[in-house]
DRENDO-886977 format. One record per atom (N, C-alpha, C): residue number from 1; residue in three letters; atom name; x, y, z. Coordinates in steps of 0.001 Angstrom, whole numbers. Each point is the difference from the previous one (the first is absolute). Layout:
<rs>
> ropa; vexgu; zami; east; north; up
> NUM; ala; CA; X; Y; Z $
...
</rs>
This chain:
<rs>
> ropa; vexgu; zami; east; north; up
> 1; met; N; -67922; -19478; -19592 $
> 1; met; CA; 658; -211; -1264 $
> 1; met; C; -500; 1042; -977 $
> 2; ile; N; 875; 501; -816 $
> 2; ile; CA; -331; 1044; -953 $
> 2; ile; C; -371; -647; -1317 $
> 3; asn; N; -1002; 593; -649 $
> 3; asn; CA; -458; -507; -1290 $
> 3; asn; C; 970; 475; -1065 $
> 4; thr; N; 778; -934; -538 $
> 4; thr; CA; 988; 355; -1010 $
> 4; thr; C; -588; -36; -1398 $
> 5; lys; N; -1296; -346; -131 $
> 5; lys; CA; -647; -61; -1304 $
> 5; lys; C; -724; 1309; -319 $
> 6; ala; N; -14; 923; 933 $
> 6; ala; CA; -764; 1244; -181 $
> 6; ala; C; 575; 816; -1131 $
> 7; lys; N; -865; 814; -624 $
> 7; lys; CA; 380; 836; -1123 $
> 7; lys; C; 966; 1078; 496 $
> 8; gly; N; 1075; 251; -764 $
> 8; gly; CA; 979; 1012; 353 $
> 8; gly; C; 1078; -496; 953 $
> 9; phe; N; -54; -1279; 333 $
> 9; phe; CA; 998; -557; 923 $
> 9; phe; C; 1305; -254; -754 $
> 10; thr; N; 1126; 375; 594 $
> 10; thr; CA; 1311; -213; -605 $
> 10; thr; C; 707; -1087; 797 $
> 11; pro; N; 74; -1209; -554 $
> 11; pro; CA; 526; -1122; 770 $
> 11; pro; C; 1473; 146; 418 $
> 12; his; N; 841; 524; -875 $
> 12; his; CA; 1427; 48; 360 $
> 12; his; C; 237; 954; 1175 $
> 13; leu; N; -763; 1089; 81 $
> 13; leu; CA; 130; 915; 1124 $
> 13; leu; C; -494; -659; 1282 $
> 14; phe; N; -1089; -736; -94 $
> 14; phe; CA; -551; -687; 1156 $
> 14; phe; C; 994; -1012; 546 $
> 15; his; N; 568; -788; -902 $
> 15; his; CA; 932; -1044; 434 $
> 15; his; C; 1273; 610; 594 $
> 16; met; N; 382; 1169; -509 $
> 16; met; CA; 1176; 648; 525 $
> 16; met; C; -248; 469; 1442 $
> 17; leu; N; -1217; 473; 285 $
> 17; leu; CA; -316; 502; 1325 $
> 17; leu; C; -428; -1098; 964 $
> 18; trp; N; -786; -963; -472 $
> 18; trp; CA; -615; -976; 894 $
> 18; trp; C; 546; -1404; -158 $
> 19; gly; N; 756; -294; -1026 $
> 19; gly; CA; 460; -1365; -217 $
> 19; gly; C; -1028; -794; -773 $
> 20; lys; N; 360; -1196; -477 $
> 20; lys; CA; -889; -806; -843 $
> 20; lys; C; -1186; -544; 749 $
> 21; ser; N; 150; -199; 1299 $
> 21; ser; CA; -1108; -575; 754 $
> 21; ser; C; -1066; 1030; 317 $
> 22; gly; N; 349; 1280; -88 $
> 22; gly; CA; -960; 1041; 338 $
> 22; gly; C; -156; 172; 1493 $
> 23; asn; N; 851; -636; 767 $
> 23; asn; CA; -91; 41; 1452 $
> 23; asn; C; 1147; 858; 539 $
> 24; leu; N; -325; 1092; 659 $
> 24; leu; CA; 1006; 905; 531 $
> 24; leu; C; 841; -677; 1083 $
> 25; ala; N; -563; -867; 759 $
> 25; ala; CA; 708; -675; 1096 $
> 25; ala; C; 1150; -855; -516 $
> 26; ala; N; -138; -521; -1186 $
> 26; ala; CA; 1057; -839; -569 $
> 26; ala; C; 1252; 828; -300 $
> 27; gln; N; -184; 1303; -197 $
> 27; gln; CA; 1125; 875; -317 $
> 27; gln; C; 507; 758; 1222 $
> 28; ser; N; -438; -335; 1174 $
> 28; ser; CA; 369; 769; 1193 $
> 28; ser; C; 1476; -189; 329 $
> 29; ser; N; 524; 918; 801 $
> 29; ser; CA; 1409; -48; 377 $
> 29; ser; C; 183; -624; 1376 $
> 30; ile; N; -919; -837; 411 $
> 30; ile; CA; 135; -696; 1276 $
> 30; ile; C; 1146; -989; -131 $
> 31; pro; N; 992; 42; 929 $
> 31; pro; CA; 1149; -893; -122 $
> 31; pro; C; -411; -1471; 67 $
> 32; arg; N; 660; -774; -810 $
> 32; arg; CA; -260; -1433; -10 $
> 32; arg; C; 848; -669; 1059 $
> 33; lys; N; -462; -1067; 523 $
> 33; lys; CA; 742; -749; 997 $
> 33; lys; C; 1219; -645; -682 $
> 34; gly; N; 1171; 120; 642 $
> 34; gly; CA; 1209; -600; -551 $
> 34; gly; C; 819; 973; -842 $
> 35; ala; N; -481; 1203; -238 $
> 35; ala; CA; 758; 970; -781 $
> 35; ala; C; 1020; 677; 917 $
> 36; gly; N; 1175; 416; -534 $
> 36; gly; CA; 1011; 702; 774 $
> 36; gly; C; 1117; -931; 440 $
> 37; phe; N; 849; 507; 888 $
> 37; phe; CA; 1155; -748; 467 $
> 37; phe; C; -208; -439; 1442 $
> 38; thr; N; 575; -1125; 324 $
> 38; thr; CA; -73; -460; 1389 $
> 38; thr; C; 1092; 674; 807 $
> 39; leu; N; -154; -28; 1284 $
> 39; leu; CA; 993; 590; 893 $
> 39; leu; C; 1360; -665; -190 $
> 40; leu; N; 12; -1285; -202 $
> 40; leu; CA; 1254; -728; -209 $
> 40; leu; C; 713; 480; -1263 $
> 41; glu; N; -756; 202; -1076 $
> 41; glu; CA; 609; 477; -1241 $
> 41; glu; C; 617; 1391; 187 $
> 42; ile; N; -699; 860; 683 $
> 42; ile; CA; 502; 1358; 238 $
> 42; ile; C; 1268; -55; 863 $
> 43; leu; N; -7; -823; 1044 $
> 43; leu; CA; 1175; -117; 864 $
> 43; leu; C; 1205; -553; -752 $
> 44; leu; N; -226; -950; -889 $
> 44; leu; CA; 1107; -556; -788 $
> 44; leu; C; 607; 1060; -927 $
> 45; val; N; -842; 809; -614 $
> 45; val; CA; 494; 1051; -890 $
> 45; val; C; 785; 1039; 796 $
> 46; val; N; -512; 407; 1156 $
> 46; val; CA; 696; 974; 837 $
> 46; val; C; 1340; -571; 467 $
> 47; ala; N; 45; -1254; 370 $
> 47; ala; CA; 1252; -626; 427 $
> 47; ala; C; 1002; -47; -1147 $
> 48; ala; N; -448; -340; -1185 $
> 48; ala; CA; 890; -57; -1170 $
> 48; ala; C; 561; 1383; -307 $
> 49; ile; N; -832; 1029; 71 $
> 49; ile; CA; 469; 1372; -242 $
> 49; ile; C; 1019; 406; 1067 $
> 50; gly; N; -246; -372; 1243 $
> 50; gly; CA; 939; 304; 1079 $
> 50; gly; C; 1344; -664; -204 $
> 51; ile; N; -5; -1254; -416 $
> 51; ile; CA; 1251; -726; -248 $
> 51; ile; C; 767; 642; -1151 $
> 52; leu; N; -698; 335; -1079 $
> 52; leu; CA; 651; 646; -1141 $
> 52; leu; C; 564; 1370; 385 $
> 53; ala; N; -732; 757; 794 $
> 53; ala; CA; 481; 1307; 443 $
> 53; ala; C; 1255; -163; 850 $
> 54; gly; N; 27; -998; 868 $
> 54; gly; CA; 1188; -259; 814 $
> 54; gly; C; 1209; -348; -845 $
> 55; ile; N; -196; -807; -1014 $
> 55; ile; CA; 1092; -377; -895 $
> 55; ile; C; 534; 1220; -737 $
> 56; val; N; -896; 853; -475 $
> 56; val; CA; 412; 1202; -731 $
> 56; val; C; 783; 941; 908 $
> 57; ile; N; -450; 189; 1224 $
> 57; ile; CA; 692; 899; 935 $
> 57; ile; C; 1400; -522; 301 $
> 58; val; N; 141; -1301; 187 $
> 58; val; CA; 1319; -582; 257 $
> 58; val; C; 883; 148; -1231 $
> 59; ala; N; -568; -198; -1187 $
> 59; ala; CA; 793; 97; -1233 $
> 59; ala; C; 461; 1435; -247 $
> 60; ile; N; -842; 967; 302 $
> 60; ile; CA; 359; 1403; -229 $
> 60; ile; C; 1012; 474; 1035 $
> 61; asn; N; -86; -464; 1224 $
> 61; asn; CA; 903; 344; 1096 $
> 61; asn; C; 109; 1514; 166 $
> 62; pro; N; -1006; 622; 576 $
> 62; pro; CA; -9; 1460; 115 $
> 62; pro; C; 1172; 568; 800 $
> 63; gly; N; 518; -733; 971 $
> 63; gly; CA; 1149; 486; 762 $
> 63; gly; C; 1224; 184; -880 $
> 64; lys; N; 249; -958; -873 $
> 64; lys; CA; 1132; 97; -919 $
> 64; lys; C; -217; 1127; -1001 $
> 65; gln; N; -1215; 108; -503 $
> 65; gln; CA; -307; 1058; -968 $
> 65; gln; C; 225; 1383; 612 $
> 66; leu; N; -455; 186; 1237 $
> 66; leu; CA; 182; 1291; 668 $
> 66; leu; C; 1476; 274; 273 $
> 67; gly; N; 738; -1033; 391 $
> 67; gly; CA; 1436; 152; 220 $
> 67; gly; C; 731; 386; -1285 $
> 68; asp; N; -369; -630; -1103 $
> 68; asp; CA; 599; 346; -1297 $
> 68; asp; C; -305; 1446; -377 $
> 69; thr; N; -1213; 436; 280 $
> 69; thr; CA; -388; 1378; -306 $
> 69; thr; C; 820; 987; 828 $
> 70; arg; N; 155; -285; 1286 $
> 70; arg; CA; 804; 888; 855 $
> 70; arg; C; 1469; 1; -425 $
> 71; asn; N; 525; -1158; -403 $
> 71; asn; CA; 1382; -57; -488 $
> 71; asn; C; 172; 804; -1285 $
> 72; ser; N; -989; -25; -850 $
> 72; ser; CA; 58; 809; -1226 $
> 72; ser; C; 74; 1482; 348 $
> 73; gln; N; -785; 416; 980 $
> 73; gln; CA; 42; 1394; 432 $
> 73; gln; C; 1373; 337; 582 $
> 74; arg; N; 581; -929; 730 $
> 74; arg; CA; 1340; 231; 568 $
> 74; arg; C; 1038; 186; -1109 $
> 75; arg; N; -94; -814; -1057 $
> 75; arg; CA; 948; 129; -1123 $
> 75; arg; C; -107; 1383; -638 $
> 76; val; N; -1218; 447; -191 $
> 76; val; CA; -233; 1331; -579 $
> 76; val; C; 574; 1076; 921 $
> 77; asp; N; -257; -109; 1298 $
> 77; asp; CA; 466; 995; 963 $
> 77; asp; C; 1531; 63; 47 $
> 78; val; N; 655; -1158; 11 $
> 78; val; CA; 1465; -46; 46 $
> 78; val; C; 585; 698; -1226 $
> 79; asn; N; -549; -271; -1162 $
> 79; asn; CA; 472; 657; -1224 $
> 79; asn; C; -291; 1490; 13 $
> 80; thr; N; -1142; 391; 531 $
> 80; thr; CA; -352; 1417; 85 $
> 80; thr; C; 996; 753; 867 $
> 81; ile; N; 342; -562; 1162 $
> 81; ile; CA; 970; 643; 896 $
> 81; ile; C; 1363; 111; -675 $
> 82; leu; N; 436; -1091; -611 $
> 82; leu; CA; 1309; -3; -661 $
> 82; leu; C; 36; 992; -1157 $
> 83; asn; N; -1054; 72; -784 $
> 83; asn; CA; -59; 966; -1107 $
> 83; asn; C; 60; 1436; 524 $
> 84; ala; N; -684; 275; 1089 $
> 84; ala; CA; 8; 1347; 571 $
> 84; ala; C; 1399; 367; 501 $
> 85; val; N; 694; -946; 646 $
> 85; val; CA; 1359; 257; 484 $
> 85; val; C; 915; 321; -1182 $
> 86; tyr; N; -99; -757; -1064 $
> 86; tyr; CA; 881; 246; -1143 $
> 86; tyr; C; -382; 1264; -758 $
> 87; gln; N; -1255; 344; -42 $
> 87; gln; CA; -399; 1258; -619 $
> 87; gln; C; 560; 1178; 808 $
> 88; tyr; N; -65; -120; 1319 $
> 88; tyr; CA; 588; 1017; 880 $
> 88; tyr; C; 1502; 109; -278 $
> 89; ser; N; 660; -1147; -112 $
> 89; ser; CA; 1437; -34; -261 $
> 89; ser; C; 335; 682; -1334 $
> 90; leu; N; -790; -237; -1026 $
> 90; leu; CA; 235; 632; -1305 $
> 90; leu; C; -163; 1519; 83 $
> 91; asp; N; -1000; 431; 740 $
> 91; asp; CA; -256; 1436; 127 $
> 91; asp; C; 1001; 711; 901 $
> 92; asn; N; 777; -759; 794 $
> 92; asn; CA; 940; 586; 956 $
> 92; asn; C; 1440; -446; -273 $
> 93; ser; N; 378; -57; -1248 $
> 93; ser; CA; 1377; -298; -437 $
> 93; ser; C; 546; -1305; 570 $
> 94; gly; N; -838; -1019; 71 $
> 94; gly; CA; 435; -1318; 448 $
> 94; gly; C; 22; -181; 1503 $
> 95; thr; N; -426; 994; 754 $
> 95; thr; CA; -7; -97; 1459 $
> 95; thr; C; -1266; -727; 457 $
> 96; leu; N; 203; -1027; 810 $
> 96; leu; CA; -1138; -734; 554 $
> 96; leu; C; -509; 723; 1243 $
> 97; pro; N; -1261; -248; 396 $
> 97; pro; CA; -477; 588; 1256 $
> 97; pro; C; 942; -380; 1142 $
> 98; ala; N; 371; 978; 813 $
> 98; ala; CA; 1018; -188; 1043 $
> 98; ala; C; -412; -990; 1080 $
> 99; ser; N; -1290; -205; 187 $
> 99; ser; CA; -458; -871; 1088 $
> 99; ser; C; 163; -1492; -304 $
> 100; ile; N; 316; -366; -1228 $
> 100; ile; CA; 177; -1414; -362 $
> 100; ile; C; 1369; -460; 498 $
> 101; thr; N; 17; -1085; 766 $
> 101; thr; CA; 1243; -494; 604 $
> 101; thr; C; 419; -1335; -604 $
> 102; thr; N; 1134; -499; 477 $
> 102; thr; CA; 503; -1295; -463 $
> 102; thr; C; -550; -1155; 838 $
> 103; thr; N; -979; 294; 830 $
> 103; thr; CA; -680; -1016; 799 $
> 103; thr; C; -1462; -46; -454 $
> 104; ala; N; -509; -1205; -209 $
> 104; ala; CA; -1404; -120; -409 $
> 104; ala; C; -892; 553; 1106 $
> 105; thr; N; -717; 1073; -307 $
> 105; thr; CA; -835; 683; 987 $
> 105; thr; C; -1369; 258; -604 $
> 106; glu; N; -1017; -118; 840 $
> 106; glu; CA; -1355; 256; -498 $
> 106; glu; C; -181; 1472; -338 $
> 107; ile; N; -865; 240; -964 $
> 107; ile; CA; -268; 1352; -480 $
> 107; ile; C; -1146; 602; 803 $
> 108; cys; N; 129; 1276; 308 $
> 108; cys; CA; -1013; 723; 778 $
> 108; cys; C; -1190; 370; -882 $
> 109; arg; N; -1197; -76; 573 $
> 109; arg; CA; -1212; 433; -714 $
> 109; arg; C; 6; 1507; -175 $
> 110; thr; N; -715; 457; -1003 $
> 110; thr; CA; -190; 1431; -184 $
> 110; thr; C; -767; 527; 1207 $
> 111; gly; N; 571; 986; 683 $
> 111; gly; CA; -656; 580; 1164 $
> 111; gly; C; 196; -781; 1285 $
> 112; gly; N; 788; -1065; -35 $
> 112; gly; CA; 225; -817; 1204 $
> 112; gly; C; 1169; 514; 824 $
> 113; thr; N; 168; -568; 1189 $
> 113; thr; CA; 1159; 299; 842 $
> 113; thr; C; 1118; -919; -460 $
> 114; cys; N; 1100; 589; -454 $
> 114; cys; CA; 1022; -775; -705 $
> 114; cys; C; 1177; -446; 853 $
> 115; thr; N; -147; -62; 1306 $
> 115; thr; CA; 1084; -425; 870 $
> 115; thr; C; 376; -1456; -301 $
> 116; gly; N; 1255; -217; -365 $
> 116; gly; CA; 483; -1345; -302 $
> 116; gly; C; -391; -496; -1378 $
> 117; leu; N; -628; 840; -801 $
> 117; leu; CA; -433; -376; -1347 $
> 117; leu; C; 668; 922; -1030 $
> 118; val; N; 20; -423; -1249 $
> 118; val; CA; 549; 833; -1072 $
> 118; val; C; -1079; 998; -423 $
> 119; asp; N; 324; 1273; 109 $
> 119; asp; CA; -943; 1052; -380 $
> 119; asp; C; 253; 389; -1454 $
> 120; leu; N; -924; -364; -858 $
> 120; leu; CA; 101; 363; -1416 $
> 120; leu; C; -976; 1128; -327 $
> 121; gly; N; -141; 911; 951 $
> 121; gly; CA; -890; 1145; -183 $
> 121; gly; C; 385; 868; -1185 $
> 122; val; N; 1280; -42; -414 $
> 122; val; CA; 427; 781; -1164 $
> 122; val; C; -701; -481; -1271 $
> 123; leu; N; -464; -1234; 5 $
> 123; leu; CA; -701; -537; -1178 $
> 123; leu; C; -1457; 455; -46 $
> 124; thr; N; -566; 262; 1176 $
> 124; thr; CA; -1413; 396; 48 $
> 124; thr; C; -180; 1506; 166 $
> 125; ala; N; 1109; 725; 257 $
> 125; ala; CA; -94; 1457; 149 $
> 125; ala; C; -487; 596; -1325 $
> 126; ser; N; -980; 839; 71 $
> 126; ser; CA; -606; 651; -1173 $
> 126; ser; C; -586; -1023; -981 $
> 127; glu; N; -96; -1239; 424 $
> 127; glu; CA; -556; -1084; -826 $
> 127; glu; C; 684; -99; -1361 $
> 128; lys; N; 1299; 272; -13 $
> 128; lys; CA; 736; -15; -1260 $
> 128; lys; C; 272; -1421; -506 $
> 129; tyr; N; 353; -897; 912 $
> 129; tyr; CA; 324; -1364; -407 $
> 129; tyr; C; -1082; -993; 413 $
> 130; leu; N; -562; 205; 1179 $
> 130; leu; CA; -1101; -827; 514 $
> 130; leu; C; -981; 908; 732 $
> 131; thr; N; -1277; -323; -67 $
> 131; thr; CA; -970; 774; 792 $
> 131; thr; C; 15; -468; 1447 $
> 132; ala; N; 241; -1269; 206 $
> 132; ala; CA; 125; -582; 1339 $
> 132; ala; C; 819; -1274; -135 $
> 133; met; N; 660; -363; 1063 $
> 133; met; CA; 810; -1216; -11 $
> 133; met; C; -929; -1215; -23 $
> 134; pro; N; 202; -937; -936 $
> 134; pro; CA; -843; -1200; -24 $
> 134; pro; C; 134; -800; 1299 $
> 135; val; N; -1090; -624; 413 $
> 135; val; CA; -25; -755; 1257 $
> 135; val; C; -394; -1450; -299 $
> 136; asp; N; 693; -934; 648 $
> 136; asp; CA; -304; -1429; -136 $
> 136; asp; C; -1474; -241; 320 $
> 137; pro; N; -690; -848; -789 $
> 137; pro; CA; -1435; -245; 220 $
> 137; pro; C; -369; -491; 1389 $
> 138; gln; N; 940; -634; 704 $
> 138; gln; CA; -323; -523; 1328 $
> 138; gln; C; 797; 677; 1119 $
> 139; glu; N; 615; 1119; -279 $
> 139; glu; CA; 785; 701; 1021 $
> 139; glu; C; -934; 656; 1010 $
> 140; thr; N; 277; -240; 1285 $
> 140; thr; CA; -837; 554; 1069 $
> 140; thr; C; 701; 1110; 776 $
> 141; asp; N; 1320; 113; -144 $
> 141; asp; CA; 753; 1049; 697 $
> 141; asp; C; -363; 1353; -604 $
> 142; ala; N; -331; 957; 848 $
> 142; ala; CA; -432; 1321; -463 $
> 142; ala; C; 1142; 812; -596 $
> 143; asn; N; 1248; -392; 230 $
> 143; asn; CA; 1142; 774; -477 $
> 143; asn; C; 759; -655; -1149 $
> 144; ser; N; -64; -1308; -121 $
> 144; ser; CA; 783; -738; -990 $
> 144; ser; C; -840; -338; -1230 $
> 145; thr; N; 669; -36; -1156 $
> 145; thr; CA; -688; -406; -1238 $
> 145; thr; C; -25; -1515; -147 $
> 146; gly; N; 882; -694; 722 $
> 146; gly; CA; 104; -1446; -154 $
> 146; gly; C; 1006; -390; -1066 $
> 147; tyr; N; 657; 987; -631 $
> 147; tyr; CA; 1027; -261; -1005 $
> 147; tyr; C; 1356; 447; 543 $
> 148; arg; N; 1053; -696; -421 $
> 148; arg; CA; 1353; 346; 437 $
> 148; arg; C; 812; 504; -1186 $
> 149; ile; N; 1003; 818; 316 $
> 149; ile; CA; 891; 526; -1037 $
> 149; ile; C; 1433; -75; 520 $
> 150; ile; N; 930; -274; -913 $
> 150; ile; CA; 1422; -92; 354 $
> 150; ile; C; 823; 509; -1185 $
> 151; lys; N; 1157; 583; 327 $
> 151; lys; CA; 923; 504; -1018 $
> 151; lys; C; 1305; -775; 129 $
> 152; thr; N; 552; -468; -1130 $
> 152; thr; CA; 1296; -683; 40 $
> 152; thr; C; 1117; 1047; -59 $
> 153; ala; N; 1235; -455; 145 $
> 153; ala; CA; 1159; 902; -74 $
> 153; ala; C; 101; 646; -1385 $
> 154; asn; N; -532; -650; -1011 $
> 154; asn; CA; 35; 530; -1371 $
> 154; asn; C; -1255; 793; -343 $
> 155; asn; N; -769; 371; 1005 $
> 155; asn; CA; -1245; 776; -162 $
> 155; asn; C; -1094; -729; -779 $
> 156; arg; N; 20; -1312; 77 $
> 156; arg; CA; -1140; -767; -552 $
> 156; arg; C; -1051; -75; 1088 $
> 157; ile; N; -1236; 180; -399 $
> 157; ile; CA; -1107; 25; 960 $
> 157; ile; C; -813; -1280; -131 $
> 158; thr; N; -354; -562; 1158 $
> 158; thr; CA; -901; -1154; 48 $
> 158; thr; C; -1192; 375; 868 $
> 159; val; N; -1181; -245; -533 $
> 159; val; CA; -1236; 169; 767 $
> 159; val; C; -653; -1368; 60 $
> 160; asp; N; -419; -417; 1201 $
> 160; asp; CA; -655; -1308; 114 $
> 160; asp; C; -1244; 88; 871 $
> 161; ala; N; -778; -1057; -69 $
> 161; ala; CA; -1243; -119; 770 $
> 161; ala; C; 135; -1204; 923 $
> 162; pro; N; 412; 211; 1254 $
> 162; pro; CA; 190; -1136; 904 $
> 162; pro; C; -1303; -697; 386 $
> 163; gly; N; -1138; 656; -195 $
> 163; gly; CA; -1284; -596; 364 $
> 163; gly; C; -647; -805; -1113 $
> 164; ala; N; 767; -345; -1040 $
> 164; ala; CA; -557; -758; -1115 $
> 164; ala; C; -566; -1335; 487 $
> 165; glu; N; -1082; -407; -595 $
> 165; glu; CA; -701; -1222; 417 $
> 165; glu; C; 371; -1191; -869 $
> 166; gln; N; -343; -1187; 469 $
> 166; gln; CA; 167; -1264; -701 $
> 166; gln; C; 1452; -248; -399 $
> 167; ser; N; 906; 357; 883 $
> 167; ser; CA; 1441; -207; -192 $
> 167; ser; C; 552; 723; -1216 $
> 168; ala; N; -674; 1044; -455 $
> 168; ala; CA; 472; 771; -1145 $
> 168; ala; C; 1124; 940; 443 $
> 169; thr; N; 950; 241; -898 $
> 169; thr; CA; 1052; 982; 235 $
> 169; thr; C; -240; 1153; -952 $
> 170; ile; N; -268; 1170; 576 $
> 170; ile; CA; -245; 1175; -824 $
> 170; ile; C; 1098; 996; 304 $
> 171; ser; N; 938; 124; -938 $
> 171; ser; CA; 1157; 863; 173 $
> 171; ser; C; 451; 475; -1374 $
> 172; val; N; 290; 1307; -122 $
> 172; val; CA; 474; 546; -1257 $
> 172; val; C; 1250; 826; 283 $
> 173; thr; N; 1043; -236; -811 $
> 173; thr; CA; 1259; 732; 141 $
> 173; thr; C; 319; 685; -1312 $
> 174; arg; N; 429; 1252; 95 $
> 174; arg; CA; 485; 725; -1182 $
> 174; arg; C; 1213; 797; 394 $
</rs>
């Protein structure tokens, strides 16, 4: 025990370092029995977090979200193709690209083999209207874009995305 009555002793500093009892052992960081969480408590918390995470994942529905995102890209692509066709038509005295037929036919990819497909290479030549033909997000064919184009008897053009998800219809006519 330290003599706290000695001359020059500063009690508040002593108590701050050693505590009121003057016993260092009383201030030790030895864990007390019963402190902390039991295994059961930890398991219950982990189970509750797992259940909440499952509910959130079901509510968010990532499959639907991804499908909506791909459909949005398809809408943009269909409009991009149609805008390029009409820009070409404006620059060429109203003449549409000759490869567009009156039968709905898939569009050929830039640099692809265009047998049986509509070749819109005139739109990507010199990158004047498009740098490359847009491709459906889930198209696996190396030659097809996954989009179709058709011309009516009155030269109205329709571009559609037959691979649209979640029963969506993506088609634009001008």
